[in-house]
N, C-alpha and C positions, 0 to 999 in steps of 0.2 A: 279911302280908309287907309292908314299907314301902321305898319307893324312895327313896335319899339321894343327891345330889350335891354334893361339895365340892371347890372349887378357886380357882385365881386365874386373872386373865386381863389384858390390856393395860390395863383400865381401873382394877384394884385393886393392881396390883404393878408395879414398873418391872422392865426388862430384866435387871437384876442378879439379882433374885428368881427371874424366870422362868426364865432359863437354868440355874440351880442345880438347880431342879426338871425340868427338862426329862428326859422318856425317849426312849433310842432303841428299836428294836425288840426287841432282846435283852433289855434291862433292864425294858420294858414286861412281858414274858412272865413274866420272871423274879419281877416285883413284883407280878404278879397271881396268881401262886401263892403268895406268901408272905402276901398281903392275904386272899384268900378261903379260910375256912376251913370253910365249908359249914355253920357252925352260927351264928356271929353274922353275918359277911359270908358271905352264901350264893352271891351273884353279883357279877361286878365287870368294868368294862373303864376303860381310861385313854385320854383323849384329849390327846396332846401336840402341841403346834403352836408355833411362835414367837410367838402372841399368847396361848396359853391352856394351862395343864395342869389337867385336872378328871378326878375319879375319880366315875364311877356306880357305884353298888352296889343290890344288893337285900338288905335287911337284916331281919333277925329283928324284928317290930315290938315285943316286948316288950324287945328290947335295943338299940333306936334310938339311945340315947345313948352307950350303951356303944360300939356299932359306930361313931358318928361320931368318938368319941374316938378309936377304933383308927385311923381313916383320917386324921385329923389327924396323930397320931403318926407314921404310915406316910410321910406328906409329909415331916414333919420329919426323919425318918431318911434317907429318900431324898435330900434336898438337903443331909444334914450341917449342919443346922440346930439352934440351941439349942431346947429344948422350948418351946413358946409363942410362938417368934418370929413365926409366920407369922400368927398370930391376927388381928392387924391388917390383913391382907391378905386373909384366906379369906373367901369367899362360901359360905352353906350353903342348898342348897333342898331341901325334902321332900316328898314323894308330888306332888301336882299341881303344884307350884311347880318341882319337879324335871322332871317331865315337859315343862312349858312352856318351862323354860329350855332343855332339849336340843332341842326343835323350834325355838325361835329360832335357837339356834346353827347347827343344821343347815340351816335356811333363811336364814343368813346376816343376821339380822336384829341379832345381836350382834357382828358383826365390826367392825374397825377402819374398812374401807370396805364398807359396806351394799351387798348384792347379789353381792360377789365369789363366784366359783366354787368356790374349792379348797376351803373349809371342808366341803362335803359329803362329797368325796372323802376328807378327813382322817377324818372319822366313819367312814365307810365302812372304812379301813384300821384304826382301832381297835377296831371291831367284829371284823373278821378275826382280828386278834391275839388278842383274847379268845376267839374262837372256837378258835383253835389253842391257847390255854393250857387250854382246858376250863373257863373261868370265865364264860361265857355261858350261862344255862340259861332255863329257860321265860319268866321275867319279861324279862330283858332281850332276849331274842330276839323277844318280841312287841314291846316297846318300840321296839327300835332299827328293826325292819321297818315298824312305824307312823311312825317318823322319816321314813326314806326317802321315805314316801308324801306326809307334810306338805311336805317340801321341794319334791317334784317339782309338788305342787298350787301352791305359792307361784311356782314357775317358769314353770309353765303358765298359771296365771290373773293374774298381774301382770306387770307391766313393770319389776320391781325390778331387772333384770340388762341391762335392754334399751339403757341408756346408759352409755357410757363414762365412768369417774370418775378415771382415771390417766392421765397422760402416753402411758404404753407401751400402754395398750389404746386410747387415741384414735388413735394411729398407724394401729392395726389398722383402727378404724372409720373413719377417714379414707379410707385406701386402698380399703375396700369401697365406700364411696360413689361414689369416683372411678371404680374399674375393676370395678365389680360383684361381680367374683371375682378374688381374689389368686392363683389357681392360675397357675402359669409364669411370675409376675412376678419381676422383680430389684431388690432391695433394696440401697442402697449405704449404709454409714455412713461419713461423714465425721468422723473423731475415735472413740475408741473409750471415751467415759465409761460410767458405769454405767446411765444412762438410755437412752442409745443401744443399748446390750447388750440391756435389757430389752425394748425396743421391738422391735429384731431378733428376739428369742425368741418374742414373740407374732406377729410377722410371719410367720415361720417355721412356726409352729403352724397359722396361718391359711392357709398353702398356698403362701407364696414358695418357690420353688425355688432361688434363687441368690443369695448374699449376697457384697458387695464391700466390703472394709474398707481405707479412705483414713486412715491415721494417721501423725504425724509420727515417734513411736517404732515401729519395726518389730516389735521384740519383743512389745509390749504386742498389737499388731495380730494377730500369729501365735498368741498364747494365745487370744484370742476366735476367730480364725478356725478353730481346732481343735474348738470346740464346735459351729461352724454349718457345716463343711466348706467356709469360705469362701475365696475369693481376696484377697490383700493387695496394695495398690498405695501408693506414698509420696504424700504431699500434692501433690507436683510433678506427678504423674501422673494427676491428676484428669481431665484434658482428654481423655486416651485411652479413659477408661470411662464419663464422665458421659452419654453418649449411650445406655448400655446400661441405665441405671437407670430403673426404673418409679417407684420412690419413694427418695427422698434425705433421710436423717435427719442433720442436722448437730450437732453437740456437742463441739467444741472450745473451747480456752483461747485462741485466738487475738484479739489485740486490734482486728483487722481483718476486713473482709469476705474470705472465703475463696473463696465462690461470688459473682462477680459478674454483671452482667447481659450483658456482653459475652461472657463464657465460656460462658453459658447459652444464648446465641443459636447461638453456634458449634456447640455440642451438640445442638440441636434440630433443626438443619438437615438432619441425618442420620436423624432419628425420624420424618419423613413425617407430621407432625400428631398422632403419639401424645402423649397427655397425660403429663405428669409430675408427681407431686406433691412438694413440698418442705417440709419440717417441721424448722424451726430451732428448737433448744431449749437455744441457748448464749445467755449473757449475759456480755459484749455480744455482739449478735446477728453471726453469721457469715456470713449470706445477705443480700446487698444488696436491701432492700425493692423496688427497680426490677425484679428478678426477678419478683414479682408480678403486673406489668403486660404480660409477654411473652404471647401466645396459647397456649393448652392447657398454661400453667403454673399450678399451684396452689400458693401459698405461705400457710402457717401459721407464726407465730412463737408464742413462749412464752405472750404475752398473749392470742393467738387461742384458743390450747388451753385456757388457765386460765379463760376466760370461758365456753367452752362445759361445761368440767367443772364449774364451779358451777351452771350451770343444771342439768345432769345430775344432780348431787347433789341440788338441789332436787326433782327430779322422782322420784328413786329415793325421796327421804323421803315424798312423797305416797304412792308405790306401796307404801311400807312399812306405813302405815296399813291398806291393804286386805290386806296379808300378815298384820298382826296379828290382822285377824277370822278368817282362816282358822287361824291357829294356835290362837286361843281356841276354835272350833269343833272342831278336832282334838282339843284336850285333854279338852273333854268327851267326845269319843266314845272316847277311850282308857280315860277313868276308868270309863266304863261296861263296858269290856271288862274292866278289871281285876275288876271287882265280879263279873263273869260267871265269870271264871277261879276266883274263890275260891267262887262259888255252886255250881259244876259239882259239886264233891264232896259237898255237901250234897243236891244233887239224886238223885245216886246212891247217897248212904246213905239216903235216904228210900225209894227204889225197892227197896232192899236189905231195908230194914225191912218193908217190905210182904209181901215174897215170903217173909222169915223167919216172919212171922205165919202167912202161907198153909201153910207147911211145918209147923209147930207144931199148927195145928188139924188138919192131915192126920194126923200122929202120934196126936194126941189121940182122933180119931175112928176111927182104922184098924180097930180089932177089929169095927166094925159092918159092915165090907164082906167079911168073911168071908175064906177063902184066895183069893190071886192068884198068878198067874204072875209072873215078873220081867218079863216084856213088858207085862202089864196095870199094873204097879206104875209103871213106865216111863212108860207112857202117861198114867195118871191124873195123875202128877205134872207131865208136860208140859202136858197139859191145864189144871191149876190153875195153873201159872207163867203161861200164855198168857192165861188170862183174867184175871190179876192186872194183867200189863203192859198188856193192852187197856184195862181200868178205869183204871189209873193215868196212863197217857200222857196224855190231855187235862188232867187235873188238874196234873200238872207242867209241861206247857206252859205252861198257865195261870199258873203261880206264876213259871215263867221270865219271860213277858213281863211279870209283874207286878214282878218283881225288876229288869228292864232299866230301867223308868221310874221305879224306887224311887229317893229321895235317900239312903238310908242308907248309911254307909261301913261299917258293921260286919255283914258277912256270915257271921260265924262262927255255926254251928249256929242258924239261924234256925227250924228245926222241933224244937229241944229234943231232938236225936237223942242227944245226948251226956248226959243225964242218968240 
């Protein structure tokens, strides 16, 4: 059995192509049942995200090329694309390279942002859909669970996800550094742009319990407020709520300062020296730089964030080198497991062969034993099988250990049992 992975990602295909290939849950289950026939494509799962669409399958080794063609045709048909149109965008990995690619994807080494946490959850979801569709069997079950183990090792043994590398994540990291914990904190969005919304979502996930939105257009503010259960105010009402905010994220299109030093001093007078974190992601800036000179105020503008992010990206790249070593080690271990999976039936066949020889000899020599009762017949056969098993057990164990360290990739009938 061969492992095949065929797909496109953000490196090989533009979004116009990827969006045509994307599968929702229903289409994924339906497509898997069409693709997996149990003869050529024996098992399969589909990973479909905004950045990649990949089909992972267990293919009959003697029909690998035919199976790969079926997968390519399946993708063409699913995306309503002309035959061969995808060839310039597709990549294909087989066996060890397919295993390595899946390990790297789940460990976020192949992501647009190295170390981002979402992709492992997406692989888990893809696997659950394959299980529900009945297309994940012995090979993929073993492979995917090993993949989860690899991703966990990378997370635990490297710092690949330790440093924020997006502005929205940075808002969370800065808040944690200032307040230790964000549980019970209040965040205020001044402006309701996409980046502010993403930052608020991450802050809420990190424990922020209250969100206030101040925006020029009330309808836009109410749309976002519905998602976070937030309160809304107009920009003119900022002074009334600024003192309540622990984290302020500002992203308006205003040409001037929306939050000034004077406005901030008045608000802080009632906070009793509790710190406030201001994050200005507007260009031009909407928070007066003088605000950063006020005691107990921490002000970060877009350049501050980007300089830290650049440093963090370099740190993640260094950690990624360590992660790659873990992946390589785990690929070798999984390949060994695959060899043993194929070797297992041969061990069983050899033991069965020994037992058959013993029974054959028993039949040939039976007349010499004279008349026997049924219980005596049963006892003699049990004694014979027990003797065969005890003699064969250390031999088969030694063979198994030898095969674990063997470099051969052809485990078929190593003992000539099919001749």
